[in-house]
C-alpha positions as CSV (number, residue, x, y, z in Angstrom):
1,M,-15.7,-12.4,-13.4
2,L,-16.2,-12.3,-10.0
3,R,-14.5,-15.8,-9.3
4,K,-11.8,-14.6,-11.4
5,L,-11.3,-11.5,-9.5
6,L,-11.4,-13.2,-6.1
7,T,-9.1,-16.1,-7.2
8,N,-6.5,-13.6,-8.7
9,S,-6.9,-11.3,-5.4
10,L,-6.3,-14.4,-3.2
11,L,-3.2,-15.6,-5.1
12,F,-1.1,-12.8,-6.5
13,G,-2.9,-9.7,-5.0
14,I,-2.3,-10.9,-1.4
15,S,0.9,-12.9,-1.7
16,P,3.0,-9.6,-1.9
17,Y,1.6,-8.6,1.5
18,I,1.9,-12.1,3.2
19,P,5.2,-11.2,5.1
20,Q,3.4,-8.2,6.7
21,V,0.2,-10.1,7.7
22,I,2.4,-13.0,9.1
23,N,4.1,-10.2,11.3
24,V,0.7,-8.9,12.5
25,F,-0.5,-12.4,13.5
26,L,2.9,-12.6,15.4
27,L,1.7,-9.6,17.2
28,P,0.3,-11.4,20.4
29,I,3.9,-13.0,21.0
30,M,6.2,-10.1,19.8
31,T,4.4,-7.5,21.8
32,Q,5.5,-9.2,25.1
33,Y,9.0,-8.4,24.1
34,L,8.6,-4.9,22.4
35,T,7.9,-1.7,24.0
36,A,6.1,1.6,22.7
37,T,9.7,2.7,22.4
38,D,10.7,0.0,19.8
39,Y,7.5,0.8,17.8
40,G,8.5,4.6,17.9
41,I,12.1,3.8,16.7
42,A,10.9,1.6,13.9
43,G,8.0,4.2,12.8
44,T,10.6,7.1,12.8
45,I,12.9,5.3,10.5
46,N,10.1,4.0,8.2
47,A,8.6,7.3,7.9
48,Y,11.6,8.9,6.3
49,T,12.7,5.8,4.1
50,Q,9.0,5.6,2.8
51,A,9.8,9.4,1.8
52,L,12.4,8.1,-0.7
53,T,10.5,5.0,-1.9
54,A,8.9,6.5,-5.2
55,L,12.4,7.7,-6.2
56,S,13.7,4.4,-6.3
57,T,11.9,3.5,-9.4
58,L,11.5,6.9,-10.5
59,G,7.8,6.1,-11.4
60,F,8.6,3.6,-13.9
61,N,6.5,0.9,-12.1
62,S,3.3,2.7,-13.6
63,V,5.0,2.7,-17.1
64,L,5.8,-1.2,-17.3
65,G,2.0,-2.0,-17.1
66,V,1.2,0.6,-19.9
67,I,4.1,-0.8,-22.3
68,F,3.0,-4.2,-21.5
69,Y,-0.4,-3.5,-22.9
70,K,0.1,-0.7,-25.5
71,C,3.5,-2.5,-27.0
72,S,2.9,-6.2,-26.7
73,F,5.5,-7.2,-29.3
74,Q,8.0,-5.1,-28.3
75,Y,7.5,-4.5,-24.5
76,K,10.8,-6.8,-23.7
77,I,13.1,-4.6,-25.3
78,L,11.7,-1.6,-23.5
79,W,11.7,-3.4,-20.2
80,R,15.3,-4.5,-20.6
81,E,16.2,-0.8,-21.4
82,I,14.4,0.3,-18.4
83,Y,15.6,-2.4,-16.2
84,G,19.4,-1.5,-17.0
85,F,18.7,2.2,-16.4
86,L,17.1,1.3,-12.9
87,N,20.0,-0.7,-11.9
88,I,22.4,2.4,-12.6
89,W,20.1,4.7,-10.9
90,M,19.8,2.6,-7.7
91,I,23.5,3.3,-6.8
92,F,23.1,7.1,-6.7
93,F,19.6,6.1,-4.7
94,A,21.5,4.0,-2.3
95,F,23.7,7.1,-1.7
96,L,20.7,9.4,-1.2
97,Q,19.0,7.0,1.1
98,G,22.1,6.3,3.2
99,L,22.8,9.9,3.6
100,L,19.2,10.5,4.8
101,L,19.4,7.5,7.3
102,Y,22.5,8.7,8.6
103,F,20.8,12.0,10.1
104,I,17.6,10.9,11.1
105,I,18.1,7.6,13.0
106,P,16.8,8.4,16.7
107,E,19.6,8.8,19.3
108,E,18.0,5.6,20.9
109,A,19.1,3.5,17.9
110,A,22.7,5.3,17.4
111,E,24.5,2.1,18.3
112,Y,23.3,0.3,15.3
113,K,23.1,3.1,12.8
114,W,25.7,1.8,10.3
115,L,24.0,-1.7,10.6
116,I,20.6,-0.3,9.7
117,I,21.6,1.6,7.0
118,A,23.3,-1.3,5.4
119,L,20.4,-3.7,5.9
120,T,18.1,-1.1,4.4
121,N,20.0,-0.5,1.0
122,F,21.5,-3.8,0.2
123,S,18.8,-5.6,-1.0
124,N,17.4,-2.9,-3.0
125,V,20.6,-1.8,-4.6
126,F,21.6,-5.3,-5.9
127,F,17.9,-6.8,-6.6
128,G,15.4,-4.1,-6.1
129,P,14.7,-3.6,-9.8
130,T,15.0,-7.0,-10.7
131,A,12.0,-7.7,-8.2
132,T,10.2,-5.0,-9.9
133,I,10.4,-6.3,-13.4
134,G,9.7,-9.8,-12.3
135,N,6.7,-8.8,-10.1
136,Y,5.1,-6.8,-12.7
137,Y,5.6,-9.6,-15.6
138,Y,4.0,-12.1,-13.5
139,V,1.0,-9.7,-12.6
140,N,0.4,-8.7,-16.1
141,S,0.6,-11.9,-17.5
142,M,-1.8,-13.2,-14.6
143,K,0.7,-16.0,-13.5
144,P,0.4,-15.7,-9.8
145,I,2.0,-19.1,-8.7
146,P,5.6,-17.4,-9.0
147,I,4.6,-14.5,-6.7
148,V,2.9,-16.7,-4.3
149,W,5.6,-19.1,-3.3
150,R,8.1,-16.4,-3.2
151,S,5.9,-14.5,-0.7
152,I,5.1,-17.6,1.2
153,L,8.9,-18.5,1.7
154,S,10.0,-14.8,2.3
155,G,7.1,-14.5,5.0
156,I,8.4,-18.1,6.7
157,V,11.9,-16.5,6.7
158,T,10.8,-13.5,8.3
159,L,8.4,-14.9,10.7
160,L,11.3,-17.4,12.0
161,A,13.9,-14.6,12.1
162,N,11.6,-12.2,14.0
163,Y,10.8,-14.8,16.3
164,I,14.3,-16.0,17.2
165,L,15.8,-12.4,17.3
166,V,13.2,-10.7,19.1
167,V,11.7,-13.5,21.4
168,H,14.8,-15.4,22.0
169,Y,17.6,-12.9,21.7
170,R,15.4,-9.9,22.8
171,L,17.2,-7.8,20.2
172,G,13.6,-5.5,20.2
173,Y,13.6,-3.2,17.1
174,L,16.8,-4.5,15.7
175,G,15.5,-7.9,15.4
176,W,12.7,-6.5,13.2
177,Y,15.4,-4.9,11.1
178,V,17.4,-8.1,10.6
179,G,14.4,-10.3,10.2
180,G,12.7,-8.1,7.6
181,F,16.0,-7.9,5.7
182,L,16.6,-11.5,5.4
183,G,12.9,-12.0,4.0
184,V,13.2,-9.1,1.4
185,F,16.4,-10.0,0.4
186,L,15.6,-13.6,-0.3
187,M,12.5,-12.7,-2.2
188,N,14.1,-10.1,-4.3
189,A,17.3,-12.3,-5.2
190,S,15.1,-15.3,-6.3
191,Y,13.8,-13.4,-9.1
192,W,17.2,-12.8,-10.6
193,Y,17.4,-16.2,-12.3
194,A,13.7,-16.1,-13.6
195,V,14.0,-12.6,-15.1
196,N,17.6,-12.7,-16.3
197,V,17.6,-16.3,-17.8
198,E,14.0,-17.8,-18.0
199,L,12.0,-14.6,-19.3
200,K,15.2,-13.4,-21.1
201,L,14.7,-10.0,-19.7
202,S,18.5,-9.3,-18.8
203,P,19.2,-5.6,-18.4
204,I,20.5,-3.5,-21.3
205,Y,22.9,-1.0,-19.8
206,N,23.7,0.4,-23.4
207,F,20.0,1.6,-23.7
208,K,18.8,4.4,-25.9
209,R,18.7,7.6,-24.1
210,K,15.8,8.7,-26.4
211,T,13.9,5.7,-25.1
212,I,14.6,6.3,-21.4
213,L,13.7,10.3,-22.0
214,K,10.6,9.5,-23.5
215,Y,9.4,7.2,-20.5
216,L,10.7,9.4,-18.1
217,R,8.5,12.2,-19.3
218,V,5.6,9.8,-18.4
219,S,7.0,8.4,-15.4
220,L,8.4,11.4,-13.6
221,P,5.0,13.2,-13.1
222,T,3.8,10.1,-11.3
223,V,6.6,10.5,-8.7
224,P,4.7,13.2,-7.0
225,H,1.8,10.9,-7.3
226,Y,3.2,8.1,-5.5
227,Y,4.5,10.8,-3.0
228,C,0.9,11.0,-2.3
229,G,1.1,7.7,-0.3
230,F,3.9,9.1,1.5
231,L,2.3,12.3,2.6
232,L,-0.9,10.5,3.3
233,N,0.5,7.6,5.4
234,S,4.1,8.7,6.9
235,S,4.4,12.3,6.7
236,S,2.4,12.3,9.9
237,K,5.2,10.6,11.6
238,V,7.6,13.0,10.4
239,I,5.2,15.8,11.8
240,M,5.2,14.0,15.2
241,D,8.9,13.6,15.2
242,F,9.3,17.6,14.2
243,Y,7.1,18.3,17.3
244,S,9.3,16.2,19.2
245,T,6.3,13.7,20.2
246,P,7.0,11.2,22.9
247,L,8.3,7.8,21.5
248,P,5.6,6.0,23.4
249,V,3.1,8.0,21.6
250,F,4.8,7.4,18.4
251,G,4.7,3.8,19.0
252,R,1.0,3.6,19.8
253,A,0.4,5.5,16.4
254,N,2.7,3.0,14.9
255,I,0.8,-0.2,16.4
256,M,-2.6,1.4,15.2
257,I,-1.4,1.4,11.6
258,Q,0.3,-1.7,11.6
259,I,-2.8,-3.6,12.6
260,S,-4.8,-1.3,10.4
261,S,-2.4,-2.5,7.4
262,L,-4.2,-5.8,7.3
263,M,-7.1,-4.1,5.8
264,E,-5.0,-1.9,3.5
265,N,-3.0,-4.8,2.4
266,W,-6.3,-6.6,1.3
267,V,-7.7,-3.5,-0.3
268,N,-4.4,-3.3,-2.4
269,A,-4.5,-6.9,-3.0
270,I,-7.8,-6.4,-4.8
271,N,-6.4,-3.7,-6.7
272,Q,-3.4,-5.8,-8.0
273,A,-6.0,-8.6,-9.2
274,I,-8.6,-6.1,-10.7
275,Y,-5.9,-3.9,-12.6
276,P,-4.8,-6.2,-15.5
277,M,-8.8,-6.9,-16.2
278,C,-9.5,-3.1,-15.9
279,M,-6.8,-2.2,-18.4
280,E,-8.0,-5.1,-20.8
281,S,-11.4,-3.8,-20.5
282,I,-10.5,-0.2,-21.4
283,K,-8.0,-1.3,-23.9
284,K,-11.1,-3.1,-25.7
285,R,-13.2,-0.1,-25.1
286,D,-15.5,-2.2,-22.7
287,E,-16.0,0.4,-20.0
288,V,-19.2,-1.0,-18.7
289,R,-17.3,-4.2,-17.7
290,A,-14.5,-2.0,-16.1
291,K,-17.2,-0.3,-14.2
292,A,-18.9,-3.6,-13.0
293,L,-15.4,-4.7,-11.8
294,I,-15.0,-1.4,-9.8
295,Y,-18.3,-2.2,-8.2
296,V,-17.2,-5.6,-7.4
297,Y,-14.3,-4.0,-5.7
298,L,-16.3,-1.5,-3.8
299,G,-18.5,-3.9,-2.4
300,I,-15.7,-6.1,-1.3
301,T,-14.1,-3.2,0.4
302,Y,-17.2,-1.8,2.1
303,F,-17.7,-5.6,3.4
304,C,-14.2,-5.9,4.9
305,T,-13.3,-2.4,6.3
306,F,-16.9,-2.1,8.2
307,I,-16.6,-5.5,9.6
308,F,-13.2,-5.0,10.7
309,S,-13.9,-1.5,12.1
310,L,-16.8,-2.9,13.8
311,W,-14.9,-5.6,15.6
312,S,-11.8,-3.8,16.0
313,R,-11.8,-3.7,19.6
314,E,-11.8,-7.5,19.7
315,V,-9.3,-7.7,17.1
316,F,-6.6,-5.5,18.8
317,N,-7.3,-7.4,22.2
318,I,-6.5,-10.6,20.5
319,L,-3.6,-9.6,18.3
320,I,-1.9,-7.1,21.1
321,S,-0.8,-8.4,24.7
322,N,0.2,-4.9,25.7
323,K,-2.9,-3.2,27.0
324,E,-1.3,0.3,26.3
325,L,-1.0,-0.6,22.8
326,A,-4.5,-2.6,22.5
327,S,-6.2,0.5,23.6
328,T,-5.5,2.5,20.2
329,Y,-8.4,0.4,18.5
330,P,-10.9,3.5,18.5
331,Y,-8.3,5.4,15.9
332,A,-8.4,2.3,13.6
333,V,-12.2,2.7,13.0
334,I,-11.8,5.7,11.1
335,F,-8.2,5.1,9.8
336,V,-9.6,1.7,8.2
337,M,-12.9,3.1,7.1
338,A,-10.8,5.7,4.8
339,F,-9.6,2.9,2.8
340,N,-13.0,3.0,1.0
341,Y,-11.7,5.8,-1.1
342,R,-9.6,3.3,-3.0
343,P,-11.9,1.5,-5.3
344,M,-13.3,4.6,-6.7
345,Y,-9.8,6.1,-7.0
346,V,-8.7,3.1,-9.1
347,G,-11.8,3.7,-11.4
348,A,-10.8,7.1,-12.2
349,S,-7.0,6.8,-12.2
350,N,-6.8,3.7,-14.7
351,I,-8.3,6.1,-17.4
352,F,-5.6,8.6,-16.3
353,F,-3.0,5.9,-16.7
354,Y,-4.0,4.2,-20.0
355,H,-4.1,7.3,-21.8
356,E,-1.0,8.6,-20.3
357,K,-2.3,11.6,-18.8
358,T,-0.1,11.3,-15.6
359,T,0.6,15.1,-15.4
360,S,-3.0,15.7,-14.7
361,L,-3.2,13.2,-12.4
362,L,-1.2,15.2,-10.1
363,R,-4.0,17.6,-9.5
364,L,-5.5,14.8,-8.0
365,T,-3.3,12.9,-5.9
366,F,-0.6,15.2,-4.9
367,C,-3.2,17.8,-4.0
368,S,-4.7,15.1,-1.5
369,G,-1.2,14.7,-0.2
370,I,-0.8,18.4,0.6
371,I,-4.3,18.5,2.3
372,A,-3.1,15.6,4.5
373,F,0.3,17.2,5.3
374,V,-1.5,20.6,6.1
375,L,-4.0,18.9,8.2
376,Y,-1.1,16.9,9.9
377,C,0.5,20.1,10.8
378,I,-2.6,21.7,12.3
379,L,-4.4,18.7,14.1
380,I,-1.6,16.7,15.4
381,P,-0.3,19.2,18.0
382,F,-3.7,19.6,19.5
383,L,-5.2,16.2,18.9
384,S,-2.2,13.8,18.7
385,I,-3.2,10.3,17.3
386,W,-6.8,11.7,16.5
387,G,-5.5,14.5,14.3
388,I,-3.6,11.7,12.3
389,V,-6.8,9.7,11.6
390,I,-9.3,12.7,11.0
391,A,-6.5,14.4,8.4
392,Y,-5.9,10.9,6.8
393,F,-9.8,10.4,6.2
394,I,-10.4,13.8,4.7
395,A,-7.4,13.7,2.5
396,S,-8.2,10.2,1.2
397,F,-12.1,11.2,0.8
398,Y,-10.9,13.8,-1.5
399,M,-8.5,11.6,-3.7
400,G,-11.2,8.8,-3.8
401,Y,-14.1,11.1,-5.4
402,A,-12.8,14.4,-7.1
403,G,-10.9,12.3,-10.0
404,F,-14.5,12.0,-11.7
405,Y,-14.9,15.6,-11.9
406,M,-11.8,16.3,-13.7
407,K,-11.7,17.2,-17.4
408,V,-9.3,14.3,-18.4
409,F,-11.7,11.7,-16.9
410,K,-14.9,13.4,-18.6
411,D,-13.3,13.7,-22.1
412,N,-11.7,10.0,-22.0
413,S,-14.4,7.9,-20.3
414,K,-18.3,7.4,-21.5
415,I,-19.1,6.1,-18.1
416,T,-20.7,8.0,-15.1
417,Y,-20.9,7.0,-11.5
418,P,-23.2,8.1,-8.9
419,I,-20.5,9.9,-6.9
420,L,-22.5,11.5,-4.4
421,K,-24.5,8.5,-3.4
422,I,-21.3,6.4,-3.1
423,A,-19.6,9.2,-0.9
424,A,-22.8,9.4,1.3
425,I,-22.8,5.4,1.8
426,H,-18.8,5.9,2.7
427,L,-19.6,8.5,5.6
428,F,-22.6,6.7,6.7
429,L,-20.8,3.3,7.4
430,T,-17.8,5.2,8.9
431,V,-20.3,7.0,11.2
432,M,-21.9,3.8,12.3
433,A,-18.6,2.0,12.8
434,L,-17.4,4.7,15.0
435,F,-20.7,4.7,17.1
436,F,-20.9,0.7,17.6
437,V,-17.4,0.0,18.1
438,D,-17.8,-0.2,22.0
439,S,-21.3,-1.6,21.9
440,D,-22.4,-5.1,23.5
441,L,-21.3,-8.0,21.5
442,N,-25.0,-9.2,21.0
443,I,-25.7,-5.8,19.3
444,K,-22.4,-6.0,17.2
445,I,-23.6,-9.6,16.0
446,V,-27.2,-8.2,14.8
447,I,-25.3,-5.1,13.0
448,T,-23.3,-7.6,11.3
449,I,-25.8,-9.9,10.2
450,V,-28.2,-6.8,8.8
451,F,-25.1,-5.5,7.2
452,I,-24.2,-8.6,5.4
453,A,-27.8,-9.0,4.5
454,C,-28.1,-5.6,3.0
455,L,-25.0,-6.4,0.8
456,V,-26.1,-9.6,-0.5
457,I,-29.8,-8.3,-1.3
458,K,-28.1,-5.4,-3.1
459,S,-25.7,-7.6,-5.1
460,W,-28.6,-9.9,-6.1
461,L,-30.6,-7.1,-7.2
462,Q,-27.6,-5.5,-9.2
463,F,-26.9,-9.0,-10.9
464,K,-30.5,-9.3,-11.9
465,K,-30.5,-5.9,-13.4
466,T,-27.3,-6.7,-15.6
């Protein structure tokens, strides 16, 4: 089980994030030619476009997986109808996104406003739904290779384009957008032949309205659920923009989040790998196995986030050539340690998704987003970037553990978790990482060895028990 989980995590779990990871490792070179203002412009635009991300699929991405497992013999027909509907919807979505970008692009980027709008919309409108269908097919079928080679190819194209445009032509933030567009467009377009011809999942435009309306009732309640991601991760940038935060400060927050995304991508990668295994276990009513998978997920996440946070000063100094930007590492400690909410959230939310209780899930996810948004409004004017990471941690903490106390989970799951104990470990590791991040290297080495030893012993005892 562990071997399969790690293999799948490395293959189709991490592969969708290869372009972002490659971009992070380009930072030692890129930051010599990018300013805090460049990061500020990119952060502002990304914050608003991410606000619309959930609307691009209307929540159907959550429905596709459920259909795959519950309707094994007719999922292709249902997917094709959803595919056709999404292709039509993307035309309206492109107009909405373009209108938003027209009004929010900063004055410093006004010269390239129409180009940015075109690049942001083009690949999503023509191939976004195609890539969604293809990716979900390969993930749920546990066929990682088609995703891997597309992601690697996209990452290489993005890397080369960013290097040429930012380093050689000195285009700054615009080089990022052009390079990112080329990589995403190539990856999304590459799914067209596989989805429409090889898998015979061509879109049905004459779809049954009853079918679409039936699944919209399930998918639309998840849109606020996915907006929790925006409220958690990006609404802080909107609040900073509202308070007219200087672009250099905006840029410092953005670079901190970009580096921290290394860990977030890894945590999400494990989730990609574990999702089909957990859903299969729940389908077979083997929740003991599902719980064991969540514990494995939790242990790996503890290990990665704590080690990264403890050594974040060194990581930032290696990856970032700009001293002003490299000094943002203390913020990353709390931000990264917040990611430990994810395994427990997945453990609870899988029950909600499988039993199609998505409306009830809003009480958990959207409330955590509102908590984050309110705290951002209160804390950012006084604490700046510290306000962002503190608010993010509190909201994530709520989302990670509150679901286990909800009636839907208790009624549909026979498994219990020691939530208070797990939450206490989460807090303890966060305090430890924050306290020792500026310590001497020898002390960090000792702490790392002791921490790894404790994890190994605990894992061995748990394995022996089972």
